[in-house]
C-alpha positions in Angstrom: -10.8 -13.5 41.2 -9.2 -12.9 38.0 -7.6 -9.5 37.1 -7.4 -8.2 33.7 -4.5 -5.9 32.4 -5.0 -2.4 31.3 -4.5 -3.6 27.4 -7.4 -6.3 27.7 -9.9 -3.8 29.4 -9.0 -1.3 26.6 -9.7 -3.8 24.0 -13.0 -4.9 25.8 -14.0 -1.4 25.5 -13.6 -0.8 22.0 -15.3 -3.9 20.9 -18.4 -3.0 22.7 -18.3 0.5 20.9 -19.7 0.7 17.1 -22.3 -1.2 14.9 -21.8 -4.4 16.9 -23.4 -2.9 20.1 -26.9 -3.5 18.6 -26.3 -7.0 18.0 -26.7 -9.0 14.8 -25.4 -8.2 11.3 -25.4 -4.7 9.6 -24.9 -3.7 6.0 -22.7 -1.1 4.7 -22.4 -1.3 1.1 -24.7 -3.1 -1.4 -23.5 -3.4 -4.8 -25.6 -5.3 -7.0 -24.3 -3.9 -10.7 -25.6 -5.5 -13.5 -27.5 -8.6 -11.7 -30.3 -8.9 -14.3 -32.7 -7.3 -11.8 -35.7 -6.5 -13.8 -39.1 -7.7 -14.6 -38.4 -10.4 -16.7 -38.5 -14.2 -16.1 -40.9 -16.6 -14.7 -42.1 -14.3 -11.9 -41.8 -11.3 -13.6 -43.0 -8.1 -12.1 -44.2 -10.0 -8.8 -40.4 -11.0 -8.2 -39.2 -7.5 -8.6 -41.7 -5.8 -6.5 -40.5 -8.4 -3.7 -36.9 -7.7 -4.1 -37.8 -3.9 -3.9 -39.9 -4.2 -0.8 -37.0 -5.9 0.9 -34.7 -3.3 -0.4 -37.1 -0.6 0.9 -37.0 -2.0 4.5 -33.0 -2.0 4.5 -33.4 1.8 3.4 -36.0 2.6 6.1 -34.3 1.2 8.8 -30.7 0.5 8.3 -28.7 3.3 9.8 -25.2 2.0 8.9 -26.1 1.6 4.9 -23.9 4.1 3.0 -23.9 2.4 -0.5 -26.4 1.2 -3.2 -25.2 0.3 -6.5 -27.9 -0.8 -8.8 -26.4 0.4 -12.1 -27.6 -1.7 -15.2 -30.6 -3.3 -13.5 -33.5 -2.4 -15.2 -35.8 -1.7 -12.3 -38.0 0.6 -14.7 -40.3 3.7 -13.5 -42.4 1.7 -10.9 -39.1 0.5 -9.3 -37.8 4.0 -9.3 -40.6 5.5 -7.8 -40.8 2.9 -5.0 -36.9 3.5 -4.4 -37.6 7.5 -4.2 -40.1 6.8 -1.8 -38.0 4.7 0.4 -35.1 7.3 0.2 -37.8 10.3 1.2 -39.0 8.1 4.4 -35.0 7.6 4.9 -34.6 11.5 5.1 -37.8 11.9 7.2 -36.5 9.4 9.8 -32.9 11.6 9.8 -30.8 8.6 8.8 -27.6 9.2 6.8 -27.8 9.8 3.2 -26.8 7.1 0.7 -24.6 7.2 -2.3 -26.8 5.4 -4.9 -26.5 4.5 -8.5 -29.6 3.3 -10.6 -30.1 2.6 -14.1 -31.6 5.5 -16.3 -34.3 3.3 -17.8 -36.9 5.3 -16.0 -38.3 8.8 -16.5 -35.9 11.6 -15.9 -38.0 13.2 -13.4 -37.9 9.8 -11.3 -34.0 9.5 -12.0 -33.2 13.2 -10.8 -35.2 13.0 -8.0 -33.5 9.9 -7.0 -30.0 11.6 -7.5 -31.4 14.8 -5.6 -32.7 12.5 -2.3 -29.2 10.8 -2.3 -25.5 11.2 -3.2 -24.4 9.9 -6.6 -22.3 6.9 -6.4 -19.1 7.7 -8.6 -17.8 4.6 -10.3 -14.7 2.6 -8.7 -13.0 2.6 -12.2 -9.9 5.0 -12.2 -8.0 5.9 -15.3 -4.3 4.7 -15.4 -1.7 7.6 -16.0 -0.1 6.9 -19.1 3.7 7.0 -18.8 5.3 9.5 -21.2 8.3 8.3 -23.4 
């Protein structure tokens, strides 16, 4: 019989708690800023819709997702409505809110509804403090 010390037992307890207990990978932050996600190209609108379907599945079922950055990707009005519907389903499932950033190339109603359904993601750029002479 193998005896484990107190430290090893505590380590084992820590590794069993958290996101890893469910098994498999999890996604916390998804930053896709300016990746040319739009309806242009060979596949066009079909490819954009497939991408948005996958993204909506992640929205609806990922309890650990906290941030999504789709800034400067032109998903358009239809894509915005699909994201808005997924955000509302996430709220109905009582999952934690997401910080989100999307392009403004959609109607102002859809854009503002997305930002109301989620928290707005602030840009990561910080201003440098100028040194006085």
